[in-house]
Backbone as XML, in Angstrom:
<?xml version="1.0"?>
<chain id="A" units="angstrom">
  <residue number="1" name="MET">
    <atom name="N" x="17.931" y="22.651" z="58.875"/>
    <atom name="CA" x="17.358" y="23.556" z="57.890"/>
    <atom name="C" x="18.233" y="23.661" z="56.649"/>
  </residue>
  <residue number="2" name="ILE">
    <atom name="N" x="19.564" y="23.756" z="56.840"/>
    <atom name="CA" x="20.475" y="23.860" z="55.708"/>
    <atom name="C" x="20.424" y="22.577" z="54.884"/>
  </residue>
  <residue number="3" name="LYS">
    <atom name="N" x="20.366" y="21.427" z="55.581"/>
    <atom name="CA" x="20.289" y="20.145" z="54.873"/>
    <atom name="C" x="19.041" y="20.093" z="53.994"/>
  </residue>
  <residue number="4" name="LYS">
    <atom name="N" x="17.924" y="20.559" z="54.528"/>
    <atom name="CA" x="16.664" y="20.558" z="53.793"/>
    <atom name="C" x="16.759" y="21.460" z="52.557"/>
  </residue>
  <residue number="5" name="THR">
    <atom name="N" x="17.371" y="22.618" z="52.709"/>
    <atom name="CA" x="17.550" y="23.543" z="51.592"/>
    <atom name="C" x="18.462" y="22.949" z="50.532"/>
  </residue>
  <residue number="6" name="VAL">
    <atom name="N" x="19.542" y="22.318" z="50.967"/>
    <atom name="CA" x="20.481" y="21.682" z="50.027"/>
    <atom name="C" x="19.772" y="20.563" z="49.267"/>
  </residue>
  <residue number="7" name="ILE">
    <atom name="N" x="18.991" y="19.773" z="49.972"/>
    <atom name="CA" x="18.257" y="18.678" z="49.324"/>
    <atom name="C" x="17.262" y="19.229" z="48.308"/>
  </residue>
  <residue number="8" name="ILE">
    <atom name="N" x="16.560" y="20.279" z="48.659"/>
    <atom name="CA" x="15.592" y="20.890" z="47.733"/>
    <atom name="C" x="16.306" y="21.438" z="46.504"/>
  </residue>
  <residue number="9" name="VAL">
    <atom name="N" x="17.432" y="22.106" z="46.706"/>
    <atom name="CA" x="18.199" y="22.648" z="45.577"/>
    <atom name="C" x="18.696" y="21.511" z="44.698"/>
  </residue>
  <residue number="10" name="LEU">
    <atom name="N" x="19.222" y="20.443" z="45.303"/>
    <atom name="CA" x="19.702" y="19.297" z="44.520"/>
    <atom name="C" x="18.560" y="18.629" z="43.758"/>
  </residue>
  <residue number="11" name="MET">
    <atom name="N" x="17.390" y="18.532" z="44.377"/>
    <atom name="CA" x="16.236" y="17.954" z="43.681"/>
    <atom name="C" x="15.825" y="18.834" z="42.498"/>
  </residue>
  <residue number="12" name="PHE">
    <atom name="N" x="15.855" y="20.145" z="42.706"/>
    <atom name="CA" x="15.514" y="21.076" z="41.634"/>
    <atom name="C" x="16.505" y="20.950" z="40.477"/>
  </residue>
  <residue number="13" name="ILE">
    <atom name="N" x="17.784" y="20.903" z="40.796"/>
    <atom name="CA" x="18.821" y="20.767" z="39.751"/>
    <atom name="C" x="18.656" y="19.442" z="39.023"/>
  </residue>
  <residue number="14" name="SER">
    <atom name="N" x="18.388" y="18.363" z="39.756"/>
    <atom name="CA" x="18.173" y="17.055" z="39.131"/>
    <atom name="C" x="16.971" y="17.092" z="38.192"/>
  </residue>
  <residue number="15" name="ALA">
    <atom name="N" x="15.885" y="17.697" z="38.663"/>
    <atom name="CA" x="14.684" y="17.806" z="37.823"/>
    <atom name="C" x="14.971" y="18.631" z="36.579"/>
  </residue>
  <residue number="16" name="LEU">
    <atom name="N" x="15.747" y="19.692" z="36.747"/>
    <atom name="CA" x="16.109" y="20.538" z="35.610"/>
    <atom name="C" x="16.907" y="19.746" z="34.571"/>
  </residue>
  <residue number="17" name="PHE">
    <atom name="N" x="17.867" y="18.939" z="35.040"/>
    <atom name="CA" x="18.657" y="18.123" z="34.113"/>
    <atom name="C" x="17.791" y="17.076" z="33.417"/>
  </residue>
  <residue number="18" name="LEU">
    <atom name="N" x="16.838" y="16.492" z="34.166"/>
    <atom name="CA" x="15.938" y="15.516" z="33.538"/>
    <atom name="C" x="15.108" y="16.162" z="32.440"/>
  </residue>
  <residue number="19" name="VAL">
    <atom name="N" x="14.557" y="17.338" z="32.727"/>
    <atom name="CA" x="13.752" y="18.050" z="31.731"/>
    <atom name="C" x="14.620" y="18.439" z="30.542"/>
  </residue>
  <residue number="20" name="LYS">
    <atom name="N" x="15.786" y="19.005" z="30.843"/>
    <atom name="CA" x="16.687" y="19.423" z="29.776"/>
    <atom name="C" x="17.122" y="18.216" z="28.938"/>
  </residue>
  <residue number="21" name="GLY">
    <atom name="N" x="17.433" y="17.111" z="29.599"/>
    <atom name="CA" x="17.807" y="15.886" z="28.886"/>
    <atom name="C" x="16.670" y="15.368" z="28.034"/>
  </residue>
  <residue number="22" name="GLY">
    <atom name="N" x="15.443" y="15.437" z="28.579"/>
    <atom name="CA" x="14.270" y="15.000" z="27.822"/>
    <atom name="C" x="14.047" y="15.852" z="26.593"/>
  </residue>
  <residue number="23" name="ILE">
    <atom name="N" x="14.230" y="17.149" z="26.740"/>
    <atom name="CA" x="14.091" y="18.054" z="25.595"/>
    <atom name="C" x="15.153" y="17.743" z="24.557"/>
  </residue>
  <residue number="24" name="PHE">
    <atom name="N" x="16.378" y="17.485" z="25.016"/>
    <atom name="CA" x="17.467" y="17.150" z="24.099"/>
    <atom name="C" x="17.141" y="15.872" z="23.328"/>
  </residue>
  <residue number="25" name="VAL">
    <atom name="N" x="16.675" y="14.846" z="24.035"/>
    <atom name="CA" x="16.306" y="13.582" z="23.376"/>
    <atom name="C" x="15.178" y="13.834" z="22.383"/>
  </residue>
  <residue number="26" name="TYR">
    <atom name="N" x="14.195" y="14.643" z="22.749"/>
    <atom name="CA" x="13.082" y="14.963" z="21.860"/>
    <atom name="C" x="13.589" y="15.612" z="20.574"/>
  </residue>
  <residue number="27" name="PHE">
    <atom name="N" x="14.509" y="16.565" z="20.703"/>
    <atom name="CA" x="15.056" y="17.232" z="19.521"/>
    <atom name="C" x="15.860" y="16.268" z="18.658"/>
  </residue>
  <residue number="28" name="ILE">
    <atom name="N" x="16.589" y="15.354" z="19.273"/>
    <atom name="CA" x="17.349" y="14.352" z="18.513"/>
    <atom name="C" x="16.385" y="13.461" z="17.728"/>
  </residue>
  <residue number="29" name="VAL">
    <atom name="N" x="15.321" y="13.003" z="18.389"/>
    <atom name="CA" x="14.327" y="12.156" z="17.722"/>
    <atom name="C" x="13.688" y="12.922" z="16.564"/>
  </residue>
  <residue number="30" name="CYS">
    <atom name="N" x="13.336" y="14.187" z="16.783"/>
    <atom name="CA" x="12.740" y="15.004" z="15.718"/>
    <atom name="C" x="13.715" y="15.186" z="14.558"/>
  </residue>
  <residue number="31" name="LYS">
    <atom name="N" x="14.979" y="15.399" z="14.858"/>
    <atom name="CA" x="15.999" y="15.576" z="13.814"/>
    <atom name="C" x="16.132" y="14.304" z="12.983"/>
  </residue>
  <residue number="32" name="VAL">
    <atom name="N" x="16.198" y="13.159" z="13.656"/>
    <atom name="CA" x="16.319" y="11.884" z="12.939"/>
    <atom name="C" x="15.090" y="11.665" z="12.070"/>
  </residue>
  <residue number="33" name="GLN">
    <atom name="N" x="13.906" y="11.917" z="12.618"/>
    <atom name="CA" x="12.669" y="11.746" z="11.848"/>
    <atom name="C" x="12.651" y="12.688" z="10.647"/>
  </residue>
  <residue number="34" name="GLY">
    <atom name="N" x="13.075" y="13.929" z="10.845"/>
    <atom name="CA" x="13.132" y="14.892" z="9.745"/>
    <atom name="C" x="14.092" y="14.448" z="8.663"/>
  </residue>
  <residue number="35" name="ASP">
    <atom name="N" x="15.239" y="13.901" z="9.062"/>
    <atom name="CA" x="16.210" y="13.387" z="8.088"/>
    <atom name="C" x="15.624" y="12.222" z="7.300"/>
  </residue>
  <residue number="36" name="ARG">
    <atom name="N" x="14.870" y="11.366" z="7.977"/>
    <atom name="CA" x="14.242" y="10.231" z="7.287"/>
    <atom name="C" x="13.189" y="10.708" z="6.291"/>
  </residue>
  <residue number="37" name="ILE">
    <atom name="N" x="12.407" y="11.696" z="6.689"/>
    <atom name="CA" x="11.393" y="12.245" z="5.780"/>
    <atom name="C" x="12.073" y="12.862" z="4.563"/>
  </residue>
  <residue number="38" name="GLU">
    <atom name="N" x="13.113" y="13.641" z="4.801"/>
    <atom name="CA" x="13.847" y="14.273" z="3.702"/>
    <atom name="C" x="14.451" y="13.214" z="2.770"/>
  </residue>
  <residue number="39" name="GLY">
    <atom name="N" x="15.028" y="12.170" z="3.338"/>
    <atom name="CA" x="15.604" y="11.093" z="2.529"/>
    <atom name="C" x="14.554" y="10.359" z="1.710"/>
  </residue>
  <residue number="40" name="THR">
    <atom name="N" x="13.388" y="10.158" z="2.307"/>
    <atom name="CA" x="12.302" y="9.481" z="1.601"/>
    <atom name="C" x="11.772" y="10.337" z="0.457"/>
  </residue>
  <residue number="41" name="LEU">
    <atom name="N" x="11.616" y="11.640" z="0.684"/>
    <atom name="CA" x="11.167" y="12.534" z="-0.390"/>
    <atom name="C" x="12.172" y="12.553" z="-1.534"/>
  </residue>
  <residue number="42" name="LYS">
    <atom name="N" x="13.461" y="12.492" z="-1.210"/>
    <atom name="CA" x="14.483" y="12.422" z="-2.253"/>
    <atom name="C" x="14.364" y="11.099" z="-3.010"/>
  </residue>
  <residue number="43" name="GLY">
    <atom name="N" x="14.097" y="10.025" z="-2.292"/>
    <atom name="CA" x="13.906" y="8.727" z="-2.939"/>
    <atom name="C" x="12.727" y="8.740" z="-3.896"/>
  </residue>
  <residue number="44" name="ILE">
    <atom name="N" x="11.629" y="9.366" z="-3.486"/>
    <atom name="CA" x="10.451" y="9.488" z="-4.359"/>
    <atom name="C" x="10.819" y="10.280" z="-5.612"/>
  </residue>
  <residue number="45" name="GLU">
    <atom name="N" x="11.560" y="11.355" z="-5.426"/>
    <atom name="CA" x="11.992" y="12.182" z="-6.562"/>
    <atom name="C" x="12.907" y="11.390" z="-7.498"/>
  </residue>
  <residue number="46" name="ASP">
    <atom name="N" x="13.811" y="10.590" z="-6.938"/>
    <atom name="CA" x="14.704" y="9.766" z="-7.757"/>
    <atom name="C" x="13.934" y="8.735" z="-8.574"/>
  </residue>
  <residue number="47" name="ILE">
    <atom name="N" x="12.913" y="8.132" z="-7.973"/>
    <atom name="CA" x="12.085" y="7.160" z="-8.701"/>
    <atom name="C" x="11.335" y="7.859" z="-9.824"/>
  </residue>
  <residue number="48" name="GLN">
    <atom name="N" x="10.818" y="9.032" z="-9.545"/>
    <atom name="CA" x="10.096" y="9.793" z="-10.572"/>
    <atom name="C" x="11.027" y="10.132" z="-11.741"/>
  </residue>
  <residue number="49" name="LYS">
    <atom name="N" x="12.247" y="10.585" z="-11.438"/>
    <atom name="CA" x="13.211" y="10.894" z="-12.499"/>
    <atom name="C" x="13.558" y="9.649" z="-13.297"/>
  </residue>
  <residue number="50" name="ALA">
    <atom name="N" x="13.746" y="8.527" z="-12.609"/>
    <atom name="CA" x="14.056" y="7.272" z="-13.296"/>
    <atom name="C" x="12.904" y="6.856" z="-14.212"/>
  </residue>
  <residue number="51" name="ALA">
    <atom name="N" x="11.657" y="7.093" z="-13.780"/>
    <atom name="CA" x="10.490" y="6.764" z="-14.605"/>
    <atom name="C" x="10.462" y="7.618" z="-15.873"/>
  </residue>
  <residue number="52" name="ILE">
    <atom name="N" x="10.854" y="8.875" z="-15.751"/>
    <atom name="CA" x="10.903" y="9.762" z="-16.921"/>
    <atom name="C" x="11.980" y="9.280" z="-17.902"/>
  </residue>
  <residue number="53" name="ILE">
    <atom name="N" x="13.142" y="8.941" z="-17.386"/>
    <atom name="CA" x="14.222" y="8.441" z="-18.247"/>
    <atom name="C" x="13.797" y="7.143" z="-18.920"/>
  </residue>
  <residue number="54" name="TYR">
    <atom name="N" x="13.155" y="6.267" z="-18.150"/>
    <atom name="CA" x="12.652" y="5.010" z="-18.713"/>
    <atom name="C" x="11.700" y="5.301" z="-19.877"/>
  </residue>
  <residue number="55" name="GLY">
    <atom name="N" x="10.793" y="6.263" z="-19.673"/>
    <atom name="CA" x="9.854" y="6.634" z="-20.732"/>
    <atom name="C" x="10.570" y="7.141" z="-21.971"/>
  </residue>
  <residue number="56" name="MET">
    <atom name="N" x="11.640" y="7.910" z="-21.774"/>
    <atom name="CA" x="12.408" y="8.419" z="-22.921"/>
    <atom name="C" x="13.108" y="7.268" z="-23.650"/>
  </residue>
  <residue number="57" name="GLN">
    <atom name="N" x="13.538" y="6.267" z="-22.926"/>
    <atom name="CA" x="14.228" y="5.130" z="-23.528"/>
    <atom name="C" x="13.268" y="4.143" z="-24.195"/>
  </residue>
  <residue number="58" name="HIS">
    <atom name="N" x="11.994" y="4.223" z="-23.851"/>
    <atom name="CA" x="11.008" y="3.267" z="-24.362"/>
    <atom name="C" x="9.884" y="3.952" z="-25.138"/>
  </residue>
  <residue number="59" name="ASN">
    <atom name="N" x="10.234" y="4.943" z="-25.934"/>
    <atom name="CA" x="9.279" y="5.628" z="-26.813"/>
    <atom name="C" x="8.034" y="6.133" z="-26.085"/>
  </residue>
  <residue number="60" name="GLY">
    <atom name="N" x="8.220" y="6.699" z="-24.912"/>
    <atom name="CA" x="7.111" y="7.288" z="-24.176"/>
    <atom name="C" x="6.352" y="6.328" z="-23.282"/>
  </residue>
  <residue number="61" name="ARG">
    <atom name="N" x="6.687" y="5.048" z="-23.345"/>
    <atom name="CA" x="6.005" y="4.064" z="-22.489"/>
    <atom name="C" x="6.623" y="4.105" z="-21.094"/>
  </residue>
  <residue number="62" name="LEU">
    <atom name="N" x="5.798" y="4.367" z="-20.106"/>
    <atom name="CA" x="6.273" y="4.436" z="-18.726"/>
    <atom name="C" x="6.380" y="3.042" z="-18.109"/>
  </residue>
  <residue number="63" name="PRO">
    <atom name="N" x="7.187" y="2.884" z="-17.086"/>
    <atom name="CA" x="7.312" y="1.569" z="-16.451"/>
    <atom name="C" x="6.004" y="1.129" z="-15.815"/>
  </residue>
  <residue number="64" name="ASP">
    <atom name="N" x="5.775" y="-0.174" z="-15.814"/>
    <atom name="CA" x="4.578" y="-0.720" z="-15.188"/>
    <atom name="C" x="4.746" y="-0.876" z="-13.680"/>
  </residue>
  <residue number="65" name="SER">
    <atom name="N" x="6.003" y="-0.999" z="-13.251"/>
    <atom name="CA" x="6.273" y="-1.176" z="-11.824"/>
    <atom name="C" x="7.660" y="-0.631" z="-11.508"/>
  </residue>
  <residue number="66" name="ILE">
    <atom name="N" x="7.945" y="-0.529" z="-10.248"/>
    <atom name="CA" x="9.263" y="-0.071" z="-9.824"/>
    <atom name="C" x="10.326" y="-1.105" z="-10.195"/>
  </residue>
  <residue number="67" name="GLU">
    <atom name="N" x="9.916" y="-2.344" z="-10.336"/>
    <atom name="CA" x="10.845" y="-3.416" z="-10.731"/>
    <atom name="C" x="11.442" y="-3.141" z="-12.113"/>
  </residue>
  <residue number="68" name="ASP">
    <atom name="N" x="10.655" y="-2.530" z="-13.001"/>
    <atom name="CA" x="11.163" y="-2.200" z="-14.341"/>
    <atom name="C" x="12.354" y="-1.247" z="-14.267"/>
  </residue>
  <residue number="69" name="LEU">
    <atom name="N" x="12.445" y="-0.481" z="-13.198"/>
    <atom name="CA" x="13.518" y="0.505" z="-13.061"/>
    <atom name="C" x="14.778" y="-0.073" z="-12.428"/>
  </residue>
  <residue number="70" name="THR">
    <atom name="N" x="14.665" y="-1.292" z="-11.895"/>
    <atom name="CA" x="15.802" y="-1.887" z="-11.187"/>
    <atom name="C" x="16.418" y="-3.080" z="-11.916"/>
  </residue>
  <residue number="71" name="LYS">
    <atom name="N" x="15.944" y="-3.368" z="-13.121"/>
    <atom name="CA" x="16.517" y="-4.504" z="-13.841"/>
    <atom name="C" x="17.153" y="-4.042" z="-15.147"/>
  </residue>
  <residue number="72" name="GLU">
    <atom name="N" x="18.138" y="-4.825" z="-15.587"/>
    <atom name="CA" x="18.789" y="-4.523" z="-16.862"/>
    <atom name="C" x="17.856" y="-4.908" z="-17.998"/>
  </residue>
  <residue number="73" name="SER">
    <atom name="N" x="18.064" y="-4.272" z="-19.133"/>
    <atom name="CA" x="17.276" y="-4.651" z="-20.297"/>
    <atom name="C" x="17.680" y="-6.062" z="-20.723"/>
  </residue>
  <residue number="74" name="GLU">
    <atom name="N" x="16.796" y="-6.719" z="-21.430"/>
    <atom name="CA" x="17.065" y="-8.100" z="-21.828"/>
    <atom name="C" x="18.284" y="-8.227" z="-22.724"/>
  </residue>
  <residue number="75" name="ASP">
    <atom name="N" x="18.573" y="-7.194" z="-23.504"/>
    <atom name="CA" x="19.755" y="-7.254" z="-24.363"/>
    <atom name="C" x="21.025" y="-6.806" z="-23.634"/>
  </residue>
  <residue number="76" name="GLY">
    <atom name="N" x="20.866" y="-6.384" z="-22.361"/>
    <atom name="CA" x="22.011" y="-5.964" z="-21.560"/>
    <atom name="C" x="22.549" y="-4.597" z="-21.929"/>
  </residue>
  <residue number="77" name="TYR">
    <atom name="N" x="21.875" y="-3.918" z="-22.847"/>
    <atom name="CA" x="22.351" y="-2.626" z="-23.330"/>
    <atom name="C" x="22.125" y="-1.524" z="-22.298"/>
  </residue>
  <residue number="78" name="GLN">
    <atom name="N" x="20.967" y="-1.547" z="-21.662"/>
    <atom name="CA" x="20.647" y="-0.494" z="-20.698"/>
    <atom name="C" x="20.784" y="-1.024" z="-19.277"/>
  </residue>
  <residue number="79" name="HIS">
    <atom name="N" x="21.487" y="-0.273" z="-18.472"/>
    <atom name="CA" x="21.692" y="-0.644" z="-17.082"/>
    <atom name="C" x="20.487" y="-0.224" z="-16.251"/>
  </residue>
  <residue number="80" name="PRO">
    <atom name="N" x="20.326" y="-0.819" z="-15.078"/>
    <atom name="CA" x="19.202" y="-0.415" z="-14.217"/>
    <atom name="C" x="19.265" y="1.077" z="-13.878"/>
  </residue>
  <residue number="81" name="LEU">
    <atom name="N" x="18.123" y="1.695" z="-13.805"/>
    <atom name="CA" x="18.050" y="3.119" z="-13.469"/>
    <atom name="C" x="18.067" y="3.347" z="-11.957"/>
  </residue>
  <residue number="82" name="LEU">
    <atom name="N" x="17.718" y="2.314" z="-11.195"/>
    <atom name="CA" x="17.724" y="2.385" z="-9.742"/>
    <atom name="C" x="18.414" y="1.148" z="-9.165"/>
  </residue>
  <residue number="83" name="LYS">
    <atom name="N" x="18.964" y="1.299" z="-7.976"/>
    <atom name="CA" x="19.525" y="0.160" z="-7.247"/>
    <atom name="C" x="18.386" y="-0.520" z="-6.487"/>
  </residue>
  <residue number="84" name="PRO">
    <atom name="N" x="18.540" y="-1.801" z="-6.174"/>
    <atom name="CA" x="17.478" y="-2.489" z="-5.412"/>
    <atom name="C" x="17.121" y="-1.781" z="-4.101"/>
  </residue>
  <residue number="85" name="ASP">
    <atom name="N" x="18.107" y="-1.166" z="-3.440"/>
    <atom name="CA" x="17.833" y="-0.455" z="-2.183"/>
    <atom name="C" x="16.943" y="0.770" z="-2.387"/>
  </residue>
  <residue number="86" name="ASP">
    <atom name="N" x="16.882" y="1.272" z="-3.614"/>
    <atom name="CA" x="16.074" y="2.462" z="-3.911"/>
    <atom name="C" x="14.569" y="2.156" z="-3.921"/>
  </residue>
  <residue number="87" name="LYS">
    <atom name="N" x="14.213" y="0.893" z="-3.765"/>
    <atom name="CA" x="12.804" y="0.511" z="-3.804"/>
    <atom name="C" x="12.119" y="0.658" z="-2.450"/>
  </residue>
  <residue number="88" name="THR">
    <atom name="N" x="12.899" y="1.014" z="-1.403"/>
    <atom name="CA" x="12.319" y="1.160" z="-0.072"/>
    <atom name="C" x="12.576" y="2.562" z="0.471"/>
  </residue>
  <residue number="89" name="ASP">
    <atom name="N" x="11.717" y="2.981" z="1.380"/>
    <atom name="CA" x="11.858" y="4.305" z="1.994"/>
    <atom name="C" x="12.839" y="4.254" z="3.169"/>
  </residue>
  <residue number="90" name="SER">
    <atom name="N" x="12.950" y="5.331" z="3.892"/>
    <atom name="CA" x="13.903" y="5.432" z="5.011"/>
    <atom name="C" x="13.526" y="4.553" z="6.198"/>
  </residue>
  <residue number="91" name="TRP">
    <atom name="N" x="12.316" y="4.014" z="6.203"/>
    <atom name="CA" x="11.883" y="3.105" z="7.261"/>
    <atom name="C" x="11.894" y="1.665" z="6.747"/>
  </residue>
  <residue number="92" name="HIS">
    <atom name="N" x="12.536" y="1.437" z="5.610"/>
    <atom name="CA" x="12.700" y="0.121" z="4.992"/>
    <atom name="C" x="11.377" y="-0.513" z="4.565"/>
  </residue>
  <residue number="93" name="THR">
    <atom name="N" x="10.418" y="0.327" z="4.236"/>
    <atom name="CA" x="9.133" y="-0.128" z="3.710"/>
    <atom name="C" x="9.155" y="0.078" z="2.201"/>
  </residue>
  <residue number="94" name="PRO">
    <atom name="N" x="8.752" y="-0.927" z="1.418"/>
    <atom name="CA" x="8.742" y="-0.746" z="-0.038"/>
    <atom name="C" x="7.819" y="0.401" z="-0.456"/>
  </residue>
  <residue number="95" name="PHE">
    <atom name="N" x="8.284" y="1.188" z="-1.434"/>
    <atom name="CA" x="7.448" y="2.237" z="-1.995"/>
    <atom name="C" x="6.283" y="1.599" z="-2.728"/>
  </residue>
  <residue number="96" name="GLN">
    <atom name="N" x="5.151" y="2.276" z="-2.730"/>
    <atom name="CA" x="3.999" y="1.868" z="-3.526"/>
    <atom name="C" x="4.100" y="2.616" z="-4.848"/>
  </residue>
  <residue number="97" name="PHE">
    <atom name="N" x="3.986" y="1.901" z="-5.953"/>
    <atom name="CA" x="4.156" y="2.460" z="-7.290"/>
    <atom name="C" x="2.877" y="2.193" z="-8.060"/>
  </residue>
  <residue number="98" name="GLU">
    <atom name="N" x="2.174" y="3.253" z="-8.434"/>
    <atom name="CA" x="0.914" y="3.100" z="-9.170"/>
    <atom name="C" x="0.984" y="3.866" z="-10.477"/>
  </residue>
  <residue number="99" name="LYS">
    <atom name="N" x="0.595" y="3.197" z="-11.547"/>
    <atom name="CA" x="0.582" y="3.815" z="-12.876"/>
    <atom name="C" x="-0.859" y="3.906" z="-13.351"/>
  </residue>
  <residue number="100" name="ASP">
    <atom name="N" x="-1.218" y="5.101" z="-13.831"/>
    <atom name="CA" x="-2.550" y="5.325" z="-14.381"/>
    <atom name="C" x="-2.365" y="6.137" z="-15.655"/>
  </residue>
  <residue number="101" name="GLY">
    <atom name="N" x="-2.234" y="5.461" z="-16.769"/>
    <atom name="CA" x="-1.980" y="6.141" z="-18.040"/>
    <atom name="C" x="-0.622" y="6.802" z="-18.018"/>
  </residue>
  <residue number="102" name="LYS">
    <atom name="N" x="-0.600" y="8.114" z="-18.129"/>
    <atom name="CA" x="0.660" y="8.874" z="-18.113"/>
    <atom name="C" x="0.962" y="9.440" z="-16.721"/>
  </residue>
  <residue number="103" name="ASN">
    <atom name="N" x="0.270" y="8.946" z="-15.736"/>
    <atom name="CA" x="0.460" y="9.427" z="-14.366"/>
    <atom name="C" x="1.035" y="8.306" z="-13.503"/>
  </residue>
  <residue number="104" name="ILE">
    <atom name="N" x="2.087" y="8.634" z="-12.774"/>
    <atom name="CA" x="2.673" y="7.679" z="-11.836"/>
    <atom name="C" x="2.637" y="8.307" z="-10.455"/>
  </residue>
  <residue number="105" name="THR">
    <atom name="N" x="2.128" y="7.552" z="-9.495"/>
    <atom name="CA" x="2.119" y="7.990" z="-8.108"/>
    <atom name="C" x="3.044" y="7.073" z="-7.313"/>
  </residue>
  <residue number="106" name="ILE">
    <atom name="N" x="3.973" y="7.689" z="-6.611"/>
    <atom name="CA" x="4.906" y="6.953" z="-5.775"/>
    <atom name="C" x="4.590" y="7.347" z="-4.339"/>
  </residue>
  <residue number="107" name="THR">
    <atom name="N" x="4.350" y="6.359" z="-3.485"/>
    <atom name="CA" x="3.936" y="6.638" z="-2.116"/>
    <atom name="C" x="4.793" y="5.871" z="-1.129"/>
  </residue>
  <residue number="108" name="SER">
    <atom name="N" x="5.165" y="6.556" z="-0.051"/>
    <atom name="CA" x="5.826" y="5.939" z="1.098"/>
    <atom name="C" x="4.793" y="5.832" z="2.208"/>
  </residue>
  <residue number="109" name="ALA">
    <atom name="N" x="4.823" y="4.739" z="2.947"/>
    <atom name="CA" x="3.896" y="4.581" z="4.074"/>
    <atom name="C" x="4.245" y="5.521" z="5.217"/>
  </residue>
  <residue number="110" name="GLY">
    <atom name="N" x="5.415" y="6.123" z="5.180"/>
    <atom name="CA" x="5.808" y="7.081" z="6.206"/>
    <atom name="C" x="6.256" y="6.420" z="7.496"/>
  </residue>
  <residue number="111" name="PRO">
    <atom name="N" x="6.436" y="7.229" z="8.535"/>
    <atom name="CA" x="6.986" y="6.728" z="9.792"/>
    <atom name="C" x="6.194" y="5.593" z="10.438"/>
  </residue>
  <residue number="112" name="ASP">
    <atom name="N" x="4.865" y="5.561" z="10.274"/>
    <atom name="CA" x="4.090" y="4.488" z="10.914"/>
    <atom name="C" x="4.095" y="3.190" z="10.107"/>
  </residue>
  <residue number="113" name="ARG">
    <atom name="N" x="4.677" y="3.235" z="8.907"/>
    <atom name="CA" x="4.828" y="2.061" z="8.026"/>
    <atom name="C" x="3.484" y="1.451" z="7.598"/>
  </residue>
  <residue number="114" name="LYS">
    <atom name="N" x="2.426" y="2.279" z="7.587"/>
    <atom name="CA" x="1.101" y="1.826" z="7.159"/>
    <atom name="C" x="0.609" y="2.751" z="6.056"/>
  </residue>
  <residue number="115" name="PHE">
    <atom name="N" x="0.208" y="2.171" z="4.934"/>
    <atom name="CA" x="-0.330" y="2.970" z="3.838"/>
    <atom name="C" x="-1.751" y="3.423" z="4.161"/>
  </residue>
  <residue number="116" name="GLY">
    <atom name="N" x="-2.084" y="4.608" z="3.628"/>
    <atom name="CA" x="-3.432" y="5.135" z="3.796"/>
    <atom name="C" x="-3.626" y="5.922" z="5.080"/>
  </residue>
  <residue number="117" name="THR">
    <atom name="N" x="-2.525" y="6.326" z="5.713"/>
    <atom name="CA" x="-2.629" y="7.135" z="6.922"/>
    <atom name="C" x="-2.095" y="8.536" z="6.640"/>
  </residue>
  <residue number="118" name="LYS">
    <atom name="N" x="-2.292" y="9.452" z="7.577"/>
    <atom name="CA" x="-1.979" y="10.858" z="7.330"/>
    <atom name="C" x="-0.488" y="11.158" z="7.213"/>
  </residue>
  <residue number="119" name="ASP">
    <atom name="N" x="0.369" y="10.230" z="7.618"/>
    <atom name="CA" x="1.803" y="10.514" z="7.523"/>
    <atom name="C" x="2.435" y="9.974" z="6.237"/>
  </residue>
  <residue number="120" name="ASP">
    <atom name="N" x="1.618" y="9.452" z="5.319"/>
    <atom name="CA" x="2.148" y="8.972" z="4.037"/>
    <atom name="C" x="2.809" y="10.121" z="3.272"/>
  </residue>
  <residue number="121" name="LEU">
    <atom name="N" x="3.841" y="9.791" z="2.524"/>
    <atom name="CA" x="4.538" y="10.767" z="1.682"/>
    <atom name="C" x="4.366" y="10.333" z="0.236"/>
  </residue>
  <residue number="122" name="THR">
    <atom name="N" x="4.093" y="11.286" z="-0.653"/>
    <atom name="CA" x="3.844" y="10.927" z="-2.043"/>
    <atom name="C" x="4.244" y="12.058" z="-2.982"/>
  </residue>
  <residue number="123" name="ASN">
    <atom name="N" x="4.384" y="11.718" z="-4.270"/>
    <atom name="CA" x="4.702" y="12.754" z="-5.262"/>
    <atom name="C" x="3.424" y="13.379" z="-5.798"/>
  </residue>
  <residue number="124" name="LYS">
    <atom name="N" x="2.395" y="12.612" z="-6.077"/>
    <atom name="CA" x="1.104" y="13.094" z="-6.591"/>
    <atom name="C" x="1.280" y="14.117" z="-7.709"/>
  </residue>
  <residue number="125" name="LYS">
    <atom name="N" x="2.162" y="13.800" z="-8.648"/>
    <atom name="CA" x="2.387" y="14.700" z="-9.785"/>
    <atom name="C" x="2.257" y="13.918" z="-11.083"/>
  </residue>
  <residue number="126" name="TYR">
    <atom name="N" x="1.935" y="14.652" z="-12.119"/>
    <atom name="CA" x="1.885" y="14.029" z="-13.420"/>
    <atom name="C" x="3.296" y="13.970" z="-13.991"/>
  </residue>
  <residue number="127" name="ILE">
    <atom name="N" x="3.594" y="12.860" z="-14.642"/>
    <atom name="CA" x="4.903" y="12.683" z="-15.257"/>
    <atom name="C" x="4.936" y="13.434" z="-16.591"/>
  </residue>
  <residue number="128" name="TYR">
    <atom name="N" x="3.924" y="13.208" z="-17.415"/>
    <atom name="CA" x="3.859" y="13.867" z="-18.726"/>
    <atom name="C" x="2.612" y="14.709" z="-18.798"/>
  </residue>
</chain>
């Protein structure tokens, strides 16, 4: 009888550690995902700021693509506003950059790495 009770208690403790460990892993995964989302939103904001600076340097003309923000001017006078690594989100997916007149939309495919799904991250703001 004592052996049976000890075994039941040990099984209960083991199950408790498994559940507790699973919860811990879940929180770690959520924390990492949250950090990636936060980093991606900062990246979108940095691209938007770089687009505004580009517009100020080019008499109000906004960049046609994100590539315009990562290359030096032809005369070498102006340095790139973004590093090549700034063109991708926290999941290493290239940002989508769309220009419509004075509006620029910057979109990340998000954690699933597919555009057009509910986890996409975007600025959806007017520049000017």
